py3Dmol code that shows the C-alpha trace and the ligand (Angstrom):
import py3Dmol

protein = """\
ATOM      1  CA  GLU A   1     119.927  -3.213-112.208  1.00  0.00           C
ATOM      2  CA  THR A   2     121.646  -0.048-111.184  1.00  0.00           C
ATOM      3  CA  SER A   3     122.007   0.649-107.413  1.00  0.00           C
ATOM      4  CA  GLU A   4     122.007   4.178-105.902  1.00  0.00           C
ATOM      5  CA  LEU A   5     125.709   3.964-105.499  1.00  0.00           C
ATOM      6  CA  ASP A   6     126.286   3.237-109.219  1.00  0.00           C
ATOM      7  CA  LYS A   7     124.209   6.201-110.108  1.00  0.00           C
ATOM      8  CA  ASN A   8     125.530   8.700-107.692  1.00  0.00           C
ATOM      9  CA  ASP A   9     129.094   7.867-107.089  1.00  0.00           C
ATOM     10  CA  ILE A  10     130.608   5.396-109.388  1.00  0.00           C
ATOM     11  CA  ASN A  11     129.622   6.858-112.793  1.00  0.00           C
ATOM     12  CA  SER A  12     130.215  10.399-111.729  1.00  0.00           C
ATOM     13  CA  SER A  13     133.370   9.605-109.919  1.00  0.00           C
ATOM     14  CA  PRO A  14     136.325   8.880-112.214  1.00  0.00           C
ATOM     15  CA  GLN A  15     138.418   7.757-109.362  1.00  0.00           C
ATOM     16  CA  ARG A  16     138.467   4.143-109.950  1.00  0.00           C
ATOM     17  CA  GLU A  17     141.263   1.800-110.723  1.00  0.00           C
ATOM     18  CA  LYS A  18     141.483  -1.814-111.915  1.00  0.00           C
ATOM     19  CA  TRP A  19     142.711  -4.121-109.309  1.00  0.00           C
ATOM     20  CA  CYS A  20     143.131  -7.841-109.599  1.00  0.00           C
ATOM     21  CA  GLY A  21     140.646 -10.379-111.048  1.00  0.00           C
ATOM     22  CA  HIS A  22     138.712  -7.753-113.174  1.00  0.00           C
ATOM     23  CA  GLU A  23     137.752  -5.987-109.912  1.00  0.00           C
ATOM     24  CA  PHE A  24     137.805  -2.192-109.608  1.00  0.00           C
ATOM     25  CA  LEU A  25     138.628  -0.135-106.554  1.00  0.00           C
ATOM     26  CA  TYR A  26     136.837   3.138-105.900  1.00  0.00           C
ATOM     27  CA  LYS A  27     138.177   6.077-104.029  1.00  0.00           C
ATOM     28  CA  PHE A  28     136.004   7.463-101.253  1.00  0.00           C
ATOM     29  CA  GLN A  29     137.168  10.125 -98.782  1.00  0.00           C
ATOM     30  CA  GLY A  30     140.795   9.488 -99.607  1.00  0.00           C
ATOM     31  CA  PHE A  31     140.656   5.604 -99.323  1.00  0.00           C
ATOM     32  CA  TRP A  32     140.116   2.794-101.714  1.00  0.00           C
ATOM     33  CA  PHE A  33     137.284   0.240-101.566  1.00  0.00           C
ATOM     34  CA  THR A  34     135.784  -2.611-103.632  1.00  0.00           C
ATOM     35  CA  LYS A  35     132.280  -1.662-104.746  1.00  0.00           C
ATOM     36  CA  THR A  36     130.701  -3.925-102.145  1.00  0.00           C
ATOM     37  CA  TYR A  37     132.853  -2.568 -99.367  1.00  0.00           C
ATOM     38  CA  LEU A  38     132.092   0.951-100.324  1.00  0.00           C
ATOM     39  CA  GLU A  39     128.383   0.378-100.209  1.00  0.00           C
ATOM     40  CA  ALA A  40     128.759  -1.351 -96.863  1.00  0.00           C
ATOM     41  CA  THR A  41     130.904   1.522 -95.535  1.00  0.00           C
ATOM     42  CA  LYS A  42     128.222   4.022 -96.398  1.00  0.00           C
ATOM     43  CA  LYS A  43     125.683   1.975 -94.517  1.00  0.00           C
ATOM     44  CA  VAL A  44     127.954   1.777 -91.516  1.00  0.00           C
ATOM     45  CA  LEU A  45     128.428   5.543 -91.524  1.00  0.00           C
ATOM     46  CA  GLU A  46     124.693   6.100 -91.716  1.00  0.00           C
ATOM     47  CA  THR A  47     123.714   3.844 -88.937  1.00  0.00           C
ATOM     48  CA  PHE A  48     126.478   2.639 -86.594  1.00  0.00           C
ATOM     49  CA  LYS A  49     126.525   4.152 -83.198  1.00  0.00           C
ATOM     50  CA  PRO A  50     129.110   2.628 -80.772  1.00  0.00           C
ATOM     51  CA  LEU A  51     128.070   2.227 -77.153  1.00  0.00           C
ATOM     52  CA  PRO A  52     130.296   3.403 -74.398  1.00  0.00           C
ATOM     53  CA  GLY A  53     131.438  -0.093 -73.382  1.00  0.00           C
ATOM     54  CA  ASP A  54     132.240  -1.268 -76.902  1.00  0.00           C
ATOM     55  CA  VAL A  55     135.617  -2.596 -77.860  1.00  0.00           C
ATOM     56  CA  ILE A  56     136.489  -1.938 -81.475  1.00  0.00           C
ATOM     57  CA  LEU A  57     139.370  -3.965 -83.028  1.00  0.00           C
ATOM     58  CA  ALA A  58     140.637  -1.760 -85.905  1.00  0.00           C
ATOM     59  CA  SER A  59     143.221  -2.952 -88.391  1.00  0.00           C
ATOM     60  CA  PHE A  60     144.408  -2.702 -92.017  1.00  0.00           C
ATOM     61  CA  PRO A  61     143.654  -6.090 -93.699  1.00  0.00           C
ATOM     62  CA  LYS A  62     146.308  -8.763 -93.197  1.00  0.00           C
ATOM     63  CA  THR A  63     148.009  -7.242 -90.250  1.00  0.00           C
ATOM     64  CA  GLY A  64     146.857  -9.751 -87.625  1.00  0.00           C
ATOM     65  CA  THR A  65     143.142  -9.186 -87.271  1.00  0.00           C
ATOM     66  CA  THR A  66     142.233 -12.879 -86.897  1.00  0.00           C
ATOM     67  CA  TRP A  67     144.878 -13.289 -84.209  1.00  0.00           C
ATOM     68  CA  LEU A  68     143.681 -10.215 -82.263  1.00  0.00           C
ATOM     69  CA  LYS A  69     140.059 -11.369 -82.553  1.00  0.00           C
ATOM     70  CA  ALA A  70     140.987 -14.622 -80.787  1.00  0.00           C
ATOM     71  CA  ILE A  71     143.046 -12.792 -78.079  1.00  0.00           C
ATOM     72  CA  LEU A  72     140.381 -10.129 -77.336  1.00  0.00           C
ATOM     73  CA  HIS A  73     137.643 -12.579 -77.223  1.00  0.00           C
ATOM     74  CA  SER A  74     139.730 -14.814 -74.727  1.00  0.00           C
ATOM     75  CA  ILE A  75     140.532 -11.849 -72.520  1.00  0.00           C
ATOM     76  CA  ILE A  76     136.977 -10.540 -72.368  1.00  0.00           C
ATOM     77  CA  HIS A  77     135.231 -13.998 -72.303  1.00  0.00           C
ATOM     78  CA  PRO A  78     137.728 -16.191 -70.364  1.00  0.00           C
ATOM     79  CA  SER A  79     137.026 -19.949 -70.748  1.00  0.00           C
ATOM     80  CA  PRO A  80     139.141 -22.818 -69.541  1.00  0.00           C
ATOM     81  CA  ARG A  81     140.630 -25.035 -72.123  1.00  0.00           C
ATOM     82  CA  HIS A  82     138.245 -27.895 -72.889  1.00  0.00           C
ATOM     83  CA  GLU A  83     136.670 -29.488 -75.969  1.00  0.00           C
ATOM     84  CA  ASN A  84     133.824 -26.922 -76.005  1.00  0.00           C
ATOM     85  CA  HIS A  85     136.179 -23.912 -75.909  1.00  0.00           C
ATOM     86  CA  PRO A  86     134.747 -21.049 -78.012  1.00  0.00           C
ATOM     87  CA  LEU A  87     137.947 -21.078 -80.147  1.00  0.00           C
ATOM     88  CA  THR A  88     137.607 -24.890 -80.749  1.00  0.00           C
ATOM     89  CA  LEU A  89     134.056 -24.520 -81.882  1.00  0.00           C
ATOM     90  CA  ASN A  90     134.251 -21.244 -83.881  1.00  0.00           C
ATOM     91  CA  HIS A  91     136.541 -19.442 -86.228  1.00  0.00           C
ATOM     92  CA  PRO A  92     137.702 -16.112 -84.672  1.00  0.00           C
ATOM     93  CA  HIS A  93     135.627 -14.289 -87.310  1.00  0.00           C
ATOM     94  CA  GLN A  94     132.491 -15.950 -86.118  1.00  0.00           C
ATOM     95  CA  LEU A  95     133.250 -14.883 -82.578  1.00  0.00           C
ATOM     96  CA  ILE A  96     133.865 -11.235 -83.439  1.00  0.00           C
ATOM     97  CA  ARG A  97     131.838  -9.771 -86.202  1.00  0.00           C
ATOM     98  CA  SER A  98     133.341  -7.210 -88.588  1.00  0.00           C
ATOM     99  CA  LEU A  99     131.247  -4.109 -89.057  1.00  0.00           C
ATOM    100  CA  GLU A 100     131.629  -3.800 -92.718  1.00  0.00           C
ATOM    101  CA  THR A 101     131.852  -7.454 -93.812  1.00  0.00           C
ATOM    102  CA  ASN A 102     129.656  -9.592 -91.462  1.00  0.00           C
ATOM    103  CA  LEU A 103     127.304  -7.015 -90.019  1.00  0.00           C
ATOM    104  CA  TYR A 104     126.627  -5.194 -93.294  1.00  0.00           C
ATOM    105  CA  ILE A 105     127.428  -7.119 -96.393  1.00  0.00           C
ATOM    106  CA  GLU A 106     126.116 -10.457 -95.010  1.00  0.00           C
ATOM    107  CA  LYS A 107     123.045  -9.063 -93.229  1.00  0.00           C
ATOM    108  CA  TRP A 108     122.235  -6.662 -95.998  1.00  0.00           C
ATOM    109  CA  THR A 109     122.306  -9.416 -98.581  1.00  0.00           C
ATOM    110  CA  GLU A 110     119.852 -11.373 -96.383  1.00  0.00           C
ATOM    111  CA  LEU A 111     117.608  -8.297 -96.293  1.00  0.00           C
ATOM    112  CA  GLY A 112     117.430  -8.063-100.001  1.00  0.00           C
ATOM    113  CA  GLY A 113     120.771  -6.722-101.287  1.00  0.00           C
ATOM    114  CA  THR A 114     121.755  -3.321-102.419  1.00  0.00           C
ATOM    115  CA  GLY A 115     118.228  -2.178-103.294  1.00  0.00           C
ATOM    116  CA  SER A 116     117.116  -2.852 -99.693  1.00  0.00           C
ATOM    117  CA  THR A 117     116.201   0.094 -97.585  1.00  0.00           C
ATOM    118  CA  LYS A 118     116.232  -2.062 -94.406  1.00  0.00           C
ATOM    119  CA  THR A 119     119.217  -1.715 -92.164  1.00  0.00           C
ATOM    120  CA  PRO A 120     120.922  -4.621 -90.412  1.00  0.00           C
ATOM    121  CA  GLU A 121     120.926  -4.506 -86.646  1.00  0.00           C
ATOM    122  CA  PHE A 122     124.065  -4.561 -84.557  1.00  0.00           C
ATOM    123  CA  PRO A 123     124.360  -7.287 -81.873  1.00  0.00           C
ATOM    124  CA  ALA A 124     122.640  -6.286 -78.738  1.00  0.00           C
ATOM    125  CA  VAL A 125     124.525  -6.151 -75.470  1.00  0.00           C
ATOM    126  CA  LYS A 126     123.836  -9.529 -73.904  1.00  0.00           C
ATOM    127  CA  ASP A 127     125.670  -9.135 -70.662  1.00  0.00           C
ATOM    128  CA  PRO A 128     126.054  -5.566 -69.549  1.00  0.00           C
ATOM    129  CA  LYS A 129     129.168  -6.524 -67.576  1.00  0.00           C
ATOM    130  CA  LYS A 130     130.913  -7.715 -70.792  1.00  0.00           C
ATOM    131  CA  ALA A 131     132.000  -5.457 -73.569  1.00  0.00           C
ATOM    132  CA  ARG A 132     130.572  -5.901 -77.073  1.00  0.00           C
ATOM    133  CA  ILE A 133     133.577  -6.498 -79.361  1.00  0.00           C
ATOM    134  CA  LEU A 134     133.355  -5.366 -83.077  1.00  0.00           C
ATOM    135  CA  ALA A 135     136.021  -5.221 -85.672  1.00  0.00           C
ATOM    136  CA  THR A 136     136.636  -2.955 -88.643  1.00  0.00           C
ATOM    137  CA  HIS A 137     139.043  -2.263 -91.432  1.00  0.00           C
ATOM    138  CA  LEU A 138     137.682   1.327 -91.748  1.00  0.00           C
ATOM    139  CA  PRO A 139     140.316   4.044 -91.399  1.00  0.00           C
ATOM    140  CA  TYR A 140     140.054   6.553 -88.617  1.00  0.00           C
ATOM    141  CA  GLN A 141     139.754   9.333 -91.148  1.00  0.00           C
ATOM    142  CA  ILE A 142     136.391   7.813 -92.071  1.00  0.00           C
ATOM    143  CA  LEU A 143     135.119   6.272 -88.856  1.00  0.00           C
ATOM    144  CA  GLY A 144     136.762   8.564 -86.441  1.00  0.00           C
ATOM    145  CA  ASP A 145     133.826  11.021 -85.883  1.00  0.00           C
ATOM    146  CA  ILE A 146     131.561   8.168 -84.995  1.00  0.00           C
ATOM    147  CA  LEU A 147     134.203   6.402 -82.756  1.00  0.00           C
ATOM    148  CA  SER A 148     135.249   9.533 -80.834  1.00  0.00           C
ATOM    149  CA  PHE A 149     131.716  10.408 -80.136  1.00  0.00           C
ATOM    150  CA  SER A 150     131.427   7.436 -77.666  1.00  0.00           C
ATOM    151  CA  ASP A 151     133.724   6.405 -74.976  1.00  0.00           C
ATOM    152  CA  CYS A 152     134.476   3.076 -76.709  1.00  0.00           C
ATOM    153  CA  LYS A 153     137.934   1.413 -76.484  1.00  0.00           C
ATOM    154  CA  ILE A 154     139.906   0.948 -79.702  1.00  0.00           C
ATOM    155  CA  VAL A 155     142.569  -1.728 -80.125  1.00  0.00           C
ATOM    156  CA  TYR A 156     144.621  -1.174 -83.267  1.00  0.00           C
ATOM    157  CA  VAL A 157     147.046  -3.715 -84.671  1.00  0.00           C
ATOM    158  CA  THR A 158     149.507  -3.054 -87.406  1.00  0.00           C
ATOM    159  CA  ARG A 159     152.279  -4.935 -89.169  1.00  0.00           C
ATOM    160  CA  ASN A 160     155.412  -4.472 -91.274  1.00  0.00           C
ATOM    161  CA  PRO A 161     154.144  -2.987 -94.635  1.00  0.00           C
ATOM    162  CA  LYS A 162     156.151  -5.516 -96.672  1.00  0.00           C
ATOM    163  CA  ASP A 163     154.756  -8.559 -94.787  1.00  0.00           C
ATOM    164  CA  THR A 164     151.325  -6.964 -94.948  1.00  0.00           C
ATOM    165  CA  LEU A 165     151.550  -6.698 -98.705  1.00  0.00           C
ATOM    166  CA  VAL A 166     152.887 -10.161 -99.169  1.00  0.00           C
ATOM    167  CA  SER A 167     150.180 -11.490 -97.005  1.00  0.00           C
ATOM    168  CA  LEU A 168     147.530  -9.641 -98.970  1.00  0.00           C
ATOM    169  CA  TRP A 169     149.018 -10.837-102.265  1.00  0.00           C
ATOM    170  CA  HIS A 170     148.759 -14.429-101.193  1.00  0.00           C
ATOM    171  CA  PHE A 171     145.268 -13.970 -99.889  1.00  0.00           C
ATOM    172  CA  VAL A 172     144.017 -12.430-103.031  1.00  0.00           C
ATOM    173  CA  GLN A 173     145.633 -15.127-105.226  1.00  0.00           C
ATOM    174  CA  LYS A 174     143.357 -17.565-103.544  1.00  0.00           C
ATOM    175  CA  SER A 175     140.190 -16.037-104.944  1.00  0.00           C
ATOM    176  CA  SER A 176     138.701 -17.656-108.002  1.00  0.00           C
ATOM    177  CA  SER A 177     138.698 -14.403-109.952  1.00  0.00           C
ATOM    178  CA  ALA A 178     142.449 -14.092-109.521  1.00  0.00           C
ATOM    179  CA  GLU A 179     142.932 -17.418-111.242  1.00  0.00           C
ATOM    180  CA  LYS A 180     141.847 -15.885-114.625  1.00  0.00           C
ATOM    181  CA  ASP A 181     143.566 -12.605-114.029  1.00  0.00           C
ATOM    182  CA  PRO A 182     146.352 -12.816-111.437  1.00  0.00           C
ATOM    183  CA  TRP A 183     147.723  -9.912-109.469  1.00  0.00           C
ATOM    184  CA  GLU A 184     151.369  -9.879-110.410  1.00  0.00           C
ATOM    185  CA  VAL A 185     153.800  -9.058-107.593  1.00  0.00           C
ATOM    186  CA  GLU A 186     155.042  -6.031-109.529  1.00  0.00           C
ATOM    187  CA  ALA A 187     151.517  -4.592-109.821  1.00  0.00           C
ATOM    188  CA  ALA A 188     150.880  -5.433-106.179  1.00  0.00           C
ATOM    189  CA  VAL A 189     153.974  -3.469-105.141  1.00  0.00           C
ATOM    190  CA  ASP A 190     153.157  -0.536-107.406  1.00  0.00           C
ATOM    191  CA  GLN A 191     149.475  -0.334-106.159  1.00  0.00           C
ATOM    192  CA  PHE A 192     150.396  -0.814-102.506  1.00  0.00           C
ATOM    193  CA  CYS A 193     152.917   2.009-102.746  1.00  0.00           C
ATOM    194  CA  ARG A 194     150.267   4.261-104.360  1.00  0.00           C
ATOM    195  CA  GLY A 195     147.775   3.211-101.692  1.00  0.00           C
ATOM    196  CA  VAL A 196     145.493   1.561-104.137  1.00  0.00           C
ATOM    197  CA  VAL A 197     144.524  -1.555-102.296  1.00  0.00           C
ATOM    198  CA  PRO A 198     141.292  -2.227-100.299  1.00  0.00           C
ATOM    199  CA  PHE A 199     141.199   0.171 -97.333  1.00  0.00           C
ATOM    200  CA  GLY A 200     144.481   1.784 -98.424  1.00  0.00           C
ATOM    201  CA  PRO A 201     146.536   3.833 -98.273  1.00  0.00           C
ATOM    202  CA  TYR A 202     148.121   1.551 -95.587  1.00  0.00           C
ATOM    203  CA  TYR A 203     150.369   4.391 -94.260  1.00  0.00           C
ATOM    204  CA  ASP A 204     147.473   6.895 -93.753  1.00  0.00           C
ATOM    205  CA  HIS A 205     145.483   4.180 -92.070  1.00  0.00           C
ATOM    206  CA  VAL A 206     148.272   3.366 -89.549  1.00  0.00           C
ATOM    207  CA  LEU A 207     149.204   6.964 -88.832  1.00  0.00           C
ATOM    208  CA  ALA A 208     145.724   8.131 -87.965  1.00  0.00           C
ATOM    209  CA  TYR A 209     145.201   5.447 -85.342  1.00  0.00           C
ATOM    210  CA  TRP A 210     148.714   5.921 -84.158  1.00  0.00           C
ATOM    211  CA  GLU A 211     148.115   9.625 -83.591  1.00  0.00           C
ATOM    212  CA  GLN A 212     144.867   8.733 -81.679  1.00  0.00           C
ATOM    213  CA  SER A 213     146.798   6.331 -79.433  1.00  0.00           C
ATOM    214  CA  LEU A 214     149.076   9.304 -78.459  1.00  0.00           C
ATOM    215  CA  ASN A 215     146.216  11.753 -77.985  1.00  0.00           C
ATOM    216  CA  ARG A 216     143.829   9.475 -76.194  1.00  0.00           C
ATOM    217  CA  PRO A 217     145.871   6.590 -74.736  1.00  0.00           C
ATOM    218  CA  GLY A 218     142.984   5.488 -72.406  1.00  0.00           C
ATOM    219  CA  ASN A 219     140.770   4.923 -75.404  1.00  0.00           C
ATOM    220  CA  VAL A 220     143.159   3.820 -78.130  1.00  0.00           C
ATOM    221  CA  HIS A 221     145.741   1.027 -77.762  1.00  0.00           C
ATOM    222  CA  PHE A 222     148.224   0.586 -80.577  1.00  0.00           C
ATOM    223  CA  LEU A 223     150.280  -2.523 -80.955  1.00  0.00           C
ATOM    224  CA  THR A 224     152.278  -4.206 -83.766  1.00  0.00           C
ATOM    225  CA  TYR A 225     152.186  -7.841 -84.966  1.00  0.00           C
ATOM    226  CA  GLU A 226     155.882  -8.134 -84.449  1.00  0.00           C
ATOM    227  CA  GLU A 227     155.925  -7.019 -80.784  1.00  0.00           C
ATOM    228  CA  LEU A 228     153.104  -9.463 -80.121  1.00  0.00           C
ATOM    229  CA  LYS A 229     155.060 -12.221 -81.671  1.00  0.00           C
ATOM    230  CA  GLU A 230     158.143 -11.200 -79.713  1.00  0.00           C
ATOM    231  CA  ASN A 231     156.633 -10.971 -76.330  1.00  0.00           C
ATOM    232  CA  PRO A 232     153.048 -12.229 -76.397  1.00  0.00           C
ATOM    233  CA  LYS A 233     152.641 -12.618 -72.653  1.00  0.00           C
ATOM    234  CA  PHE A 234     153.631  -9.064 -71.973  1.00  0.00           C
ATOM    235  CA  HIS A 235     151.221  -7.714 -74.627  1.00  0.00           C
ATOM    236  CA  VAL A 236     148.283  -9.857 -73.499  1.00  0.00           C
ATOM    237  CA  ARG A 237     148.750  -8.547 -69.939  1.00  0.00           C
ATOM    238  CA  LYS A 238     148.854  -4.964 -71.291  1.00  0.00           C
ATOM    239  CA  LEU A 239     145.680  -5.642 -73.351  1.00  0.00           C
ATOM    240  CA  GLY A 240     143.961  -6.969 -70.286  1.00  0.00           C
ATOM    241  CA  GLU A 241     144.756  -3.740 -68.332  1.00  0.00           C
ATOM    242  CA  PHE A 242     143.675  -1.549 -71.194  1.00  0.00           C
ATOM    243  CA  LEU A 243     140.372  -3.464 -71.567  1.00  0.00           C
ATOM    244  CA  ARG A 244     139.804  -3.267 -67.830  1.00  0.00           C
ATOM    245  CA  CYS A 245     140.026  -7.065 -67.452  1.00  0.00           C
ATOM    246  CA  PRO A 246     143.387  -7.135 -65.742  1.00  0.00           C
ATOM    247  CA  PHE A 247     145.274 -10.306 -64.950  1.00  0.00           C
ATOM    248  CA  ASP A 248     146.580 -10.500 -61.471  1.00  0.00           C
ATOM    249  CA  GLN A 249     150.265 -10.683 -60.774  1.00  0.00           C
ATOM    250  CA  SER A 250     150.064 -14.036 -59.093  1.00  0.00           C
ATOM    251  CA  GLU A 251     150.912 -17.407 -60.611  1.00  0.00           C
ATOM    252  CA  ASP A 252     147.340 -17.845 -61.456  1.00  0.00           C
ATOM    253  CA  GLY A 253     147.229 -14.630 -63.513  1.00  0.00           C
ATOM    254  CA  GLU A 254     150.439 -15.776 -65.240  1.00  0.00           C
ATOM    255  CA  GLU A 255     148.878 -19.137 -65.965  1.00  0.00           C
ATOM    256  CA  LYS A 256     145.767 -17.605 -67.538  1.00  0.00           C
ATOM    257  CA  ILE A 257     147.903 -15.377 -69.742  1.00  0.00           C
ATOM    258  CA  GLU A 258     149.990 -18.408 -70.837  1.00  0.00           C
ATOM    259  CA  GLU A 259     146.880 -20.309 -71.609  1.00  0.00           C
ATOM    260  CA  ILE A 260     145.477 -17.502 -73.865  1.00  0.00           C
ATOM    261  CA  VAL A 261     148.841 -17.084 -75.605  1.00  0.00           C
ATOM    262  CA  LYS A 262     149.001 -20.857 -76.292  1.00  0.00           C
ATOM    263  CA  MET A 263     145.306 -21.146 -77.440  1.00  0.00           C
ATOM    264  CA  CYS A 264     145.625 -18.096 -79.769  1.00  0.00           C
ATOM    265  CA  SER A 265     148.999 -19.109 -81.283  1.00  0.00           C
ATOM    266  CA  PHE A 266     149.230 -19.731 -84.962  1.00  0.00           C
ATOM    267  CA  GLU A 267     149.981 -23.441 -84.480  1.00  0.00           C
ATOM    268  CA  SER A 268     146.990 -23.862 -82.205  1.00  0.00           C
ATOM    269  CA  LEU A 269     144.437 -21.858 -84.148  1.00  0.00           C
ATOM    270  CA  SER A 270     145.415 -23.199 -87.587  1.00  0.00           C
ATOM    271  CA  SER A 271     145.195 -26.709 -86.408  1.00  0.00           C
ATOM    272  CA  GLN A 272     141.598 -26.465 -85.139  1.00  0.00           C
ATOM    273  CA  GLN A 273     139.251 -28.355 -87.369  1.00  0.00           C
ATOM    274  CA  VAL A 274     136.817 -25.335 -87.602  1.00  0.00           C
ATOM    275  CA  ASN A 275     139.666 -23.111 -88.987  1.00  0.00           C
ATOM    276  CA  LYS A 276     140.657 -25.633 -91.677  1.00  0.00           C
ATOM    277  CA  SER A 277     137.338 -25.573 -93.350  1.00  0.00           C
ATOM    278  CA  ASN A 278     137.160 -24.890 -96.994  1.00  0.00           C
ATOM    279  CA  GLU A 279     133.594 -23.833 -96.890  1.00  0.00           C
ATOM    280  CA  LEU A 280     132.884 -20.202 -97.926  1.00  0.00           C
ATOM    281  CA  PRO A 281     131.575 -18.099 -94.948  1.00  0.00           C
ATOM    282  CA  GLY A 282     128.517 -16.192 -95.990  1.00  0.00           C
ATOM    283  CA  VAL A 283     129.157 -13.812 -98.852  1.00  0.00           C
ATOM    284  CA  PHE A 284     132.858 -13.733 -98.374  1.00  0.00           C
ATOM    285  CA  PRO A 285     134.594 -15.078-101.421  1.00  0.00           C
ATOM    286  CA  LEU A 286     137.375 -16.956 -99.579  1.00  0.00           C
ATOM    287  CA  PRO A 287     137.228 -19.832 -97.028  1.00  0.00           C
ATOM    288  CA  TYR A 288     137.924 -19.285 -93.321  1.00  0.00           C
ATOM    289  CA  SER A 289     141.106 -21.459 -93.819  1.00  0.00           C
ATOM    290  CA  SER A 290     142.632 -18.661 -95.911  1.00  0.00           C
ATOM    291  CA  PHE A 291     143.103 -16.513 -92.943  1.00  0.00           C
ATOM    292  CA  PHE A 292     145.926 -18.785 -91.661  1.00  0.00           C
ATOM    293  CA  ARG A 293     148.935 -19.033 -94.051  1.00  0.00           C
ATOM    294  CA  LYS A 294     152.322 -18.869 -92.409  1.00  0.00           C
ATOM    295  CA  GLY A 295     152.095 -16.476 -89.492  1.00  0.00           C
ATOM    296  CA  GLU A 296     155.722 -15.418 -89.509  1.00  0.00           C
ATOM    297  CA  VAL A 297     157.641 -12.159 -89.367  1.00  0.00           C
ATOM    298  CA  GLY A 298     159.801 -11.254 -92.372  1.00  0.00           C
ATOM    299  CA  ASP A 299     158.246 -13.618 -94.960  1.00  0.00           C
ATOM    300  CA  HIS A 300     158.416 -10.730 -97.548  1.00  0.00           C
ATOM    301  CA  LYS A 301     162.052 -11.612 -98.184  1.00  0.00           C
ATOM    302  CA  ASN A 302     160.879 -14.823 -99.901  1.00  0.00           C
ATOM    303  CA  TYR A 303     158.779 -12.909-102.355  1.00  0.00           C
ATOM    304  CA  LEU A 304     160.017  -9.374-102.948  1.00  0.00           C
ATOM    305  CA  GLU A 305     163.060  -8.501-104.999  1.00  0.00           C
ATOM    306  CA  ASP A 306     165.612  -6.150-103.607  1.00  0.00           C
ATOM    307  CA  LYS A 307     164.395  -3.255-105.694  1.00  0.00           C
ATOM    308  CA  MET A 308     160.844  -3.740-104.510  1.00  0.00           C
ATOM    309  CA  ILE A 309     161.961  -3.774-100.939  1.00  0.00           C
ATOM    310  CA  ALA A 310     163.956  -0.499-101.507  1.00  0.00           C
ATOM    311  CA  LYS A 311     160.942   1.135-103.032  1.00  0.00           C
ATOM    312  CA  ILE A 312     158.691   0.246-100.157  1.00  0.00           C
ATOM    313  CA  ASP A 313     161.336   1.168 -97.560  1.00  0.00           C
ATOM    314  CA  GLY A 314     161.772   4.474 -99.171  1.00  0.00           C
ATOM    315  CA  ILE A 315     158.021   5.300 -98.731  1.00  0.00           C
ATOM    316  CA  THR A 316     157.976   3.954 -95.272  1.00  0.00           C
ATOM    317  CA  ARG A 317     160.918   6.128 -94.265  1.00  0.00           C
ATOM    318  CA  LYS A 318     159.098   9.116 -95.578  1.00  0.00           C
ATOM    319  CA  LYS A 319     155.725   8.402 -94.179  1.00  0.00           C
ATOM    320  CA  PHE A 320     156.632   6.971 -90.797  1.00  0.00           C
ATOM    321  CA  SER A 321     159.916   8.782 -90.067  1.00  0.00           C
ATOM    322  CA  ARG A 322     160.206   6.947 -86.770  1.00  0.00           C
ATOM    323  CA  GLN A 323     162.984   4.501 -86.095  1.00  0.00           C
ATOM    324  CA  TRP A 324     160.897   1.652 -84.835  1.00  0.00           C
ATOM    325  CA  PHE A 325     158.617   1.749 -87.840  1.00  0.00           C
ATOM    326  CA  TYR A 326     159.712  -0.883 -90.158  1.00  0.00           C
ATOM    327  CA  VAL A 327     162.800   0.274 -91.981  1.00  0.00           C
TER     328      VAL A 327
END
"""
ligand_1 = """\
27
A3P
P 150.575 -14.443 -93.388
O 149.909 -14.331 -94.673
O 151.910 -13.740 -93.444
O 150.761 -15.853 -92.904
P 144.442 -10.943 -90.926
O 143.920 -11.781 -89.925
O 144.528 -9.432 -90.572
O 143.655 -11.069 -92.276
O 145.955 -11.294 -91.155
C 146.233 -12.553 -91.652
C 147.602 -12.805 -91.335
O 147.864 -13.169 -89.936
C 148.311 -13.973 -92.151
O 149.664 -13.734 -92.303
C 148.035 -15.166 -91.175
O 148.715 -16.339 -91.323
C 148.440 -14.500 -89.852
N 147.879 -15.132 -88.699
C 146.598 -15.620 -88.507
N 146.405 -16.115 -87.292
C 147.582 -15.936 -86.584
C 148.142 -16.231 -85.288
N 147.302 -16.805 -84.466
N 149.245 -15.891 -85.021
C 150.099 -15.165 -85.863
N 149.758 -14.912 -87.155
C 148.492 -15.194 -87.531
"""
view = py3Dmol.view(width=600, height=400)
view.addModel(protein, "pdb")
view.setStyle({"model": 0}, {"cartoon": {"style": "trace"}})
view.addModel(ligand_1, "xyz")
view.setStyle({"model": 1}, {"stick": {}})
view.zoomTo()
view.show()
């Protein structure tokens, strides 16, 4: 059965390239998508309208999305530590749904798949005093018109490109299709450098949100995985201010921040039973446990050869041309 997308875009567009595990990536508006994500992206563009109070967590894959989901949820829906804490009962991806993955691919499959003309609904605002939090990997170049139209708040997290790539490489290796056709490190470096990875190019993705954070600092908050690791309490406080859920300066405020940092740490989250599950969530091909691997800064040194590092650094220097940006 051929979907609308096959007919209109894929066959007529030669811009596709083989990725790992017999999968192809397709170029759409300057970015690369798997076929399923491309279809979901188009649905998002057709139908998503953010509300003024929404909080959008935007990120390139493998840059700290899961961690930030846990932190944002804890800031906006504070809960004392007990056995029924939301992060004990749910994987962060269950607490904060992703526009293109959970809201579209999963719902849409339920509604009858790619031939379906029905559109999944976005979650309703349950408590008008609380923000609705949604996540996305879509680049600003594609989602920006929709996002800037409303007064929503965007939190963007990024990470060292070499660690991001190594994290992605490990993640992809875990899929069953990669077993038959592994994604070799050389190919991964080459494709990452050319931008041919899901939601890539990484550099264009980061730069567009970075620019927005400079132009509209009240609406777009930009932070890095590394600075969050380095000084989590400081950044959780800053996030609280940005999201209009400030922590007070008293001991009580400090304790609340410490509690969030502890609860959302790699050690704490990765040891929760719910996050160790090997069940496949919905249509996603990998189990929730695969979102927790090592959670460290600089792990690329264990996997990339010097010449690969030099190649990525060369591009990073050119694209980012800012001292603090990862070279
Ligand atoms: P590694 O593969 O380097 O370990 P994403 O959530 O965007 O998919 O990113 C996944 C990466 O974030 C993985 O990196 C994962 O281990 C790490 N990660 C997940 N939870 C984390 C946490 N609470 N603190 C720090 N890193 C975390």
